[in-house]
Each structure stands twice: as C-alpha cells, then as structure tokens.
C-alpha positions in Angstrom: -9.8 -20.1 7.5 -13.3 -21.0 6.8 -16.2 -19.1 7.6 -18.3 -19.8 10.8 -21.9 -19.8 9.8 -24.8 -19.1 12.3 -27.7 -21.3 11.2 -30.2 -20.6 13.9 -30.5 -18.9 17.6 -33.0 -19.5 20.2 -33.8 -18.8 23.9 -36.2 -19.2 26.7 -38.3 -16.5 28.2 -36.5 -15.0 31.2 -38.2 -15.8 34.4 -37.9 -13.6 37.5 -34.8 -15.2 39.5 -36.2 -15.2 42.9 -37.5 -18.3 44.6 -41.2 -18.6 44.9 -41.6 -15.8 42.6 -40.3 -16.8 39.2 -42.2 -19.3 36.8 -38.8 -21.1 36.1 -37.5 -21.3 39.8 -38.8 -24.9 40.5 -37.0 -26.3 37.3 -33.5 -28.0 37.0 -31.1 -25.8 35.3 -30.3 -28.8 32.8 -34.0 -28.6 32.0 -33.6 -25.0 30.7 -30.5 -25.9 28.7 -32.4 -29.1 27.2 -35.2 -26.8 26.2 -33.2 -24.8 23.8 -31.0 -27.5 22.6 -34.0 -29.6 21.9 -35.5 -26.6 19.9 -32.4 -26.2 18.0 -32.5 -29.8 16.8 -36.4 -29.6 15.9 -36.1 -26.4 14.2 -33.1 -27.1 12.0 -33.6 -31.0 11.6 -29.8 -31.7 12.4 -28.8 -35.3 13.2 -27.4 -34.7 16.7 -24.9 -37.4 16.3 -23.0 -34.9 14.0 -22.5 -32.2 16.7 -18.8 -32.3 17.3 -19.1 -30.2 20.6 -21.5 -28.2 22.8 -19.8 -25.3 24.3 -21.8 -24.0 27.3 -21.6 -20.9 29.3 -22.5 -21.1 33.2 -20.8 -18.7 35.5 -21.9 -20.3 39.0 -20.9 -23.9 38.7 -22.4 -25.1 41.9 -25.2 -27.5 43.1 -27.6 -28.2 40.2 -25.4 -26.0 37.9 -22.4 -28.0 38.4 -21.0 -31.3 36.6 -20.7 -29.8 33.2 -24.2 -28.4 32.4 -23.4 -28.4 28.7 -23.1 -32.2 28.4 -25.9 -33.0 30.9 -28.3 -30.5 29.2 -27.8 -32.4 25.9 -28.3 -35.8 27.4 -31.5 -34.6 29.0 -32.6 -33.1 25.5 -32.3 -36.5 24.1 -29.2 -35.9 22.0 -27.0 -38.5 20.6 -24.3 -39.6 23.1 -21.7 -38.8 20.5 -22.5 -34.9 21.0 -19.9 -34.1 23.2 -20.0 -31.0 25.6 -18.0 -28.6 27.9 -19.0 -25.9 30.2 -17.1 -22.6 30.9 -17.0 -19.8 33.0 -16.0 -16.0 31.9 -18.3 -14.7 34.5 -21.0 -12.4 32.5 -19.1 -12.8 29.2 -19.6 -16.6 29.3 -22.4 -16.6 26.8 -20.2 -14.6 24.2 -17.2 -16.7 24.9 -18.8 -20.1 24.4 -20.2 -18.8 20.8 -16.6 -17.3 19.9 -15.0 -20.7 21.1 -17.4 -22.5 18.7 -16.7 -20.1 16.0 -12.7 -20.8 16.5 -13.2 -24.5 16.2 -15.1 -24.2 12.8 -12.8 -21.4 11.1 -9.8 -23.5 12.3 -11.1 -26.5 10.5 -11.4 -28.6 13.4 -15.0 -29.1 13.5 -17.9 -28.7 11.4 -21.1 -28.5 13.6 -21.0 -26.8 17.0 -23.6 -25.7 19.5 -22.8 -22.7 21.9 -24.9 -21.1 24.6 -25.4 -20.9 28.1 -27.7 -21.3 31.3 -27.9 -19.4 34.5 -30.6 -19.9 37.2 -30.1 -16.9 39.5 -32.9 -18.0 41.7 -30.8 -21.2 42.8 -29.9 -21.1 46.3 -26.3 -20.8 47.3 -25.3 -20.1 43.8 -22.3 -18.0 45.2 -21.6 -19.7 48.2 -22.4 -18.4 51.7 -21.5 -14.8 53.1 -20.3 -11.9 51.1 -18.8 -12.7 47.6 -15.4 -11.6 47.1 -13.6 -12.1 43.5 -10.4 -13.1 44.5 -11.8 -15.9 46.8 -9.8 -14.9 49.7 -6.5 -14.8 47.9 -4.8 -11.9 50.0 -1.7 -11.8 47.6 -4.0 -11.2 44.8 -6.0 -8.8 46.8 -3.1 -6.6 47.4 -2.0 -6.5 43.8 -5.5 -6.3 42.2 -8.4 -5.2 44.8 -11.5 -6.3 43.2 -14.9 -5.0 44.9 -18.5 -6.0 44.3 -19.7 -5.2 40.8 -22.4 -3.0 42.1 -19.8 -0.8 44.1 -17.8 -0.8 41.0 -20.5 0.5 38.8 -21.1 3.4 41.3 -17.5 4.2 41.3 -17.1 4.3 37.5 -20.0 6.7 37.5 -18.4 9.0 40.0 -15.1 8.9 38.1 -16.9 9.9 34.9 -19.2 12.5 36.2 -22.4 10.4 35.1 -25.3 11.6 37.2 -28.1 9.2 38.7 -30.6 11.2 36.6 -28.8 10.3 33.2 -28.5 6.7 34.3 -32.1 6.6 35.2 -33.2 7.8 31.7 -31.1 5.0 30.3 -33.0 2.8 32.5 -36.4 4.1 31.6 -35.7 3.9 28.0 -34.6 0.2 28.2 -38.0 -0.5 29.7 -39.9 1.6 27.0 -37.9 -0.1 24.2 -38.5 -3.7 25.7 -42.2 -2.7 26.0 -42.3 -1.8 22.2 -40.3 -4.8 21.2 -42.6 -7.3 23.1 -45.7 -5.6 21.9 -44.3 -5.8 18.2 -43.3 -9.5 18.5 -39.6 -8.6 17.9 -38.4 -11.5 20.1 -40.8 -13.9 18.5 -38.5 -15.7 16.1 -35.9 -16.9 19.0 -38.3 -17.3 21.9 -39.2 -20.9 22.8 -41.5 -21.7 25.7 -40.6 -23.9 28.6 -42.5 -26.6 30.1 -42.4 -28.2 33.3 -41.9 -31.9 34.1 -45.7 -32.6 34.0 -45.8 -31.1 30.4 -47.8 -28.1 31.5 -46.5 -24.6 30.3 -44.2 -23.0 32.6 -43.3 -19.7 30.7 -43.7 -18.4 27.2 -42.9 -14.7 27.8 -40.4 -12.6 29.5 -41.4 -12.3 33.1 -39.2 -9.4 34.3 -40.0 -6.2 32.4 -42.0 -3.3 34.0 -43.5 -1.5 31.3 -44.7 1.3 33.6 -41.4 2.7 34.7 -41.3 6.3 34.9 -38.4 8.7 35.8 -40.2 10.0 38.7 -40.8 6.5 40.1 -37.3 5.4 39.5 -36.0 8.8 41.3 -37.8 7.3 44.6 -35.6 4.0 44.6 -32.9 3.8 47.0 -29.4 3.0 46.0 -28.7 -0.5 46.2 -25.1 -0.7 46.9 -24.5 2.1 49.6 -24.9 0.1 52.5 -23.2 -3.0 51.0 -20.2 -0.9 50.4 -19.3 -1.0 54.2 -20.2 -4.6 54.9 -17.0 -6.2 56.4 -15.6 -9.0 54.2 -13.2 -10.5 56.6 -11.8 -10.4 60.2 -9.7 -7.4 59.2 -12.8 -5.4 58.6 -12.1 -5.0 54.8 -15.0 -3.6 52.9 -15.9 -3.2 49.5 -15.6 0.4 49.7 -12.1 -0.1 50.9 -11.2 -2.2 47.9 -11.9 0.5 45.7 -10.2 3.1 48.0 -7.0 1.1 47.7 -6.4 2.2 44.1 -8.7 5.5 44.4 -8.1 6.9 47.7 -9.6 10.1 47.2 -12.7 9.1 45.6 -15.9 9.9 47.3 -18.1 7.3 45.8 -21.5 8.7 44.7 -24.0 5.9 44.9 -26.4 6.2 42.1 -27.2 2.6 40.8 -30.6 0.8 42.0 -33.0 -2.0 41.1 -34.3 0.5 38.1 -31.1 1.3 36.4 -29.3 -2.4 36.9 -29.8 -5.6 35.5 -32.6 -7.7 36.5 -32.0 -11.2 38.4 -33.6 -13.6 36.3 -33.3 -17.4 35.2 -32.7 -18.4 31.4 -31.0 -20.0 28.5 -29.9 -19.7 25.2 -28.4 -21.5 22.2 -27.0 -20.9 19.0 -26.0 -23.5 16.0 -22.9 -23.0 14.0 -21.6 -24.7 11.0 -18.8 -25.0 8.3 -19.9 -23.9 4.9 -19.3 -27.3 3.7 -21.4 -29.0 6.3 -24.2 -26.5 5.8 -24.3 -26.9 2.1 -24.1 -30.9 2.2 -27.0 -30.8 4.8 -29.3 -28.2 3.5 -28.8 -25.8 6.4 -29.6 -22.2 5.3 -27.2 -19.9 7.1 -28.5 -16.7 8.7 -25.3 -15.0 9.5 -21.3 -15.6 9.6 -19.0 -14.5 12.3 -16.8 -11.8 11.2 -14.4 -11.4 14.0 -14.2 -11.9 17.7 -11.8 -10.6 20.7 -11.2 -10.8 24.2 -9.9 -7.7 26.3 -8.9 -7.2 29.8 -9.0 -4.0 31.8 -9.1 -2.6 35.4 -10.1 -5.3 37.8 -10.7 -2.7 40.4 -13.0 -0.8 38.3 -14.4 -3.9 36.4 -16.8 -2.2 34.2 -14.7 -0.5 31.6 -13.3 -3.3 29.1 -16.2 -3.3 26.5 -14.8 0.1 24.9 -11.3 -1.3 24.3 -12.8 -4.8 23.4 -14.9 -3.0 20.8 -12.0 -1.2 19.3 -9.8 -4.6 19.2 -12.7 -6.7 17.3 -13.1 -3.8 14.9 -9.4 -3.7 14.2 -9.5 -7.5 13.7 -12.3 -7.1 11.1 -10.9 -4.5 9.5 -14.1 -2.3 10.2 -15.0 1.0 11.8 -17.8 1.9 13.9 -19.5 3.3 11.1 -19.8 -0.3 9.4 -21.8 -1.4 12.2 -25.5 -1.2 11.9 -26.5 -2.4 15.4 -24.9 -2.8 18.8 -25.8 -4.9 21.7 -23.9 -3.8 25.0 -25.1 -5.7 28.1 -27.0 -3.3 30.6 -25.3 -5.0 33.7 -25.5 -1.5 35.1 -26.5 1.6 33.4 -23.3 3.3 33.7 -21.7 0.6 31.4 -23.9 1.4 28.5 -23.9 5.2 29.1 -19.9 5.2 29.3 -19.7 3.0 26.2 -22.0 5.5 24.1 -20.1 8.6 25.2 -16.5 7.2 24.9 -17.2 5.8 21.3 -19.8 8.4 20.3 -22.7 5.9 19.5 -25.7 6.8 18.0 -28.2 5.8 20.8 -30.7 4.8 18.1 -28.2 1.9 17.1 -27.6 0.4 20.5 -29.7 -2.1 22.5 -32.8 -1.0 20.3 -35.1 -3.6 22.0 -34.1 -2.7 25.5 -31.6 -4.6 27.6 -30.9 -6.5 30.8 -32.2 -3.4 32.8 -35.7 -4.4 31.4 -35.4 -8.1 30.5 -32.9 -9.3 33.0 -29.4 -10.9 33.0 -29.2 -14.6 33.3 -25.3 -14.3 33.8 -24.0 -17.4 31.8 -26.7 -17.1 29.0 -26.9 -13.5 28.4 -24.2 -13.3 25.6 -25.8 -15.9 23.7 -29.3 -14.0 24.0 -27.6 -10.9 22.9 -26.2 -12.6 19.6 -29.6 -14.0 18.8 -31.5 -10.7 19.5 -29.1 -8.8 17.3 -29.5 -11.3 14.4 -33.1 -11.3 14.7 -33.2 -7.3 14.6 -30.7 -7.2 11.7 -33.0 -9.5 9.8 -36.2 -7.6 10.9 -34.8 -4.2 9.7 -32.9 -5.7 6.7 -29.3 -4.6 8.0 -26.0 -6.1 7.7 -23.8 -6.2 10.8 -24.1 -6.5 14.3 -21.7 -6.0 17.3 -22.1 -7.6 20.8 -19.9 -7.1 23.9 -20.3 -6.9 27.5 -18.4 -6.2 30.8 -17.3 -9.4 33.1 -15.8 -9.7 36.4 -12.4 -9.4 36.7 -12.3 -6.5 34.3 -12.9 -8.4 31.0 -15.0 -8.2 28.0 -15.4 -10.5 25.0 -16.7 -9.2 21.8 -18.1 -10.5 18.6 -19.2 -9.1 15.2 -21.6 -10.9 13.0 -22.6 -10.4 9.4 -25.8 -11.4 7.8 -25.6 -13.8 4.6 
C-alpha cells in the first residue's frame, strides 16, 4: 500500500445553530461546503480537474442538505465538473468516515487526489423530520432486537451505570470552555479557520460563535437536566418512551439525569474539508504533505447504550497501527456528551493533558456530519504547534458505533 498524505485542512467557524440567532443560519448548506472546498483549492493551488473524488459527510440528508451535498458544494465552489462527489451518513462519525474512505482510496492505489469533509446545518428546520426521533425509524422488529433511545437519555444511562456524577461531568464541561477560551485567545485555530461570506459578499462569520468563556461550576450546577422530561415522551400509540427503550435491556436501572446544556455538545452550523494525496501525486505537483494516515478503524458496540464504542475503536486502531496508547501524543474524542470523554479517560487511563487540549464540542459545538473532519484538522494543527508526532481521533455515533483514525506528521 502507498501512504495517504494529508496536504491541508480547513474549516468554517461554527455558528450558533438556531434560526435567527446564528450568523450562518440564512446560508444554504452548499454554501458552507463550497467555502471550505474553495479555500482548499486556493490554499494549495490544485487543479480541481485532478480531484478523483469528494467524499462528504452529512447526517441529515433532507431538504437543502439532500441531493449529494458533496457534489453540489463542489459545483458551487467552481470546481471542474470532472471532480466527482459522494455524500455519506455515519451519523456523528460521518466526518471521520469521509476521511478514512478517502485514505483507503489512495492507499489502495485506486485514486491519487481526494477531498474529504462534511457539512451540517443544525439550524435547518425539519432536519430530522416531524415528531420524536427514533433511531429504528419505526421498525418494530429491529426495536425488539436492539432498542435504541435518544442519545441524551443514553448518555445519562451510561453515566448512571458507570457511577459518574454530575459534578464530575460539569468539571469536564467547564474545562472544555476554559481550554477553548485559551485556544481562541492564543490563535490556536487560526491556521485552519476560513471566514464565511454571504451572498452579497459581506462577511457572515470569522470566529466560533458558540463558546461561553465565563462558564463556572457554580453556574453549571444551576442548569436543569436536559433529558429528564424527554425520557417519558410517548414515541408511538403504544406509549413507548425513550426511558422504556433503555429499561428493555436494563430493567433495574434508575437513570440519574445529569446532562444539560453546559456538559453536552453545542448545536451549531459548520463545515470542514481535508485534502489527501498519494506520494507520487504530491511529489509531481509540488504539494508539501503535513501528515500521513497511519491507520483507520470502525467499531460497533451496544446500540442501546450508543455512547461506548470509542474505547474499543481506539484499541482496534492502535492494534492495526502496531502502536500503544503511549505512542499517541494527542487525542481528540468528540464531546457529544461529557460522559463519553470521561468514560474514555477512565477506561484507557488517558492523561487529561493529552486529550481535547483546545476544548471540544461542549465549548465549540458539534455540527454532526462535519465534526470528525474538524477534529482531524484540529489535532494536526496542534501537533504542529507543539512539535509532536501522532494524533488519534475518534467519536461515538448513533447506532452504537465509532470510527477512528491515527495520523502522523511528516
């Protein structure tokens, strides 16, 4: 196999994902995708006719986000029509999966120049359809086999099973805000961040809009649990609830509701893109690689608990690479909910000073299909800033899954 080289990575700022409140909410999702695709081409000088494929992650492929967002964003960006595109959905893991698949195409020798990334506008009306969302989409046979609750209720169930307290989760949430504030003030995101402009050419957003730098443990302690009432909302005419879907597998579990807006990921709009190339193509076209993909992996775990696959995914990708945890300098694990990262740290005995060092989705927000690509760019920038070697990125995804990737600077 040949190496899959990462040439460059960029992302938009993350805008608050509520209609009328966020700076990006009036834009079309294709415009966000086009922003990062255009930036990659401008920054690297590639001939877009040479792009073999554009692999894009978008979890809610409805309305303006339907119709192969990767291809449409490339056309909107002014790419040559020969640059093909495809859009995939692995829920929250889509943005890692798009990069992994791009790497696979290059490593196999099938393609030489591929762009991966993702877009999600969580402000988009009706992005998950009408009424309560159930992961099985109403398939009662599947529901009987693998009951799948709401992600927030799952997070609270995992915290209960693991004996992780609300204060411990609040501490992680507050630390995410503190680290993000330090990173923003220190321009740690400057290398990857590209501004977004509106249709009229006016600046729409050039900074992350979601962080709340003044968060304190005292303030977080006053926030109402977000998923307690939701747990008992009827999902069908039989009276099934999100709580019941958990209790179908854990009948004696008294769920302690500990997650809220301050220790859960933020609802935002955003997009990111990463350019990958084969060594031969990079050499012939004067592209200077920043990193190479060492190994990738996918892992499934309990669909009912949903949050727990990042730990086995990490073990799997390390085994694939022939590495140990001590060989990894920095980790990025998506802060979908604080319990995901807290359990990851405890299970793998990770040094807290090596994980999510610039804050995470609790502080910065989680644009579902784009987040994985954002995190890969974030860890690459930070490896360079600290002159370190290897980074590992993983995240939980609905259905009880987790993709993972290890990259190494070159």
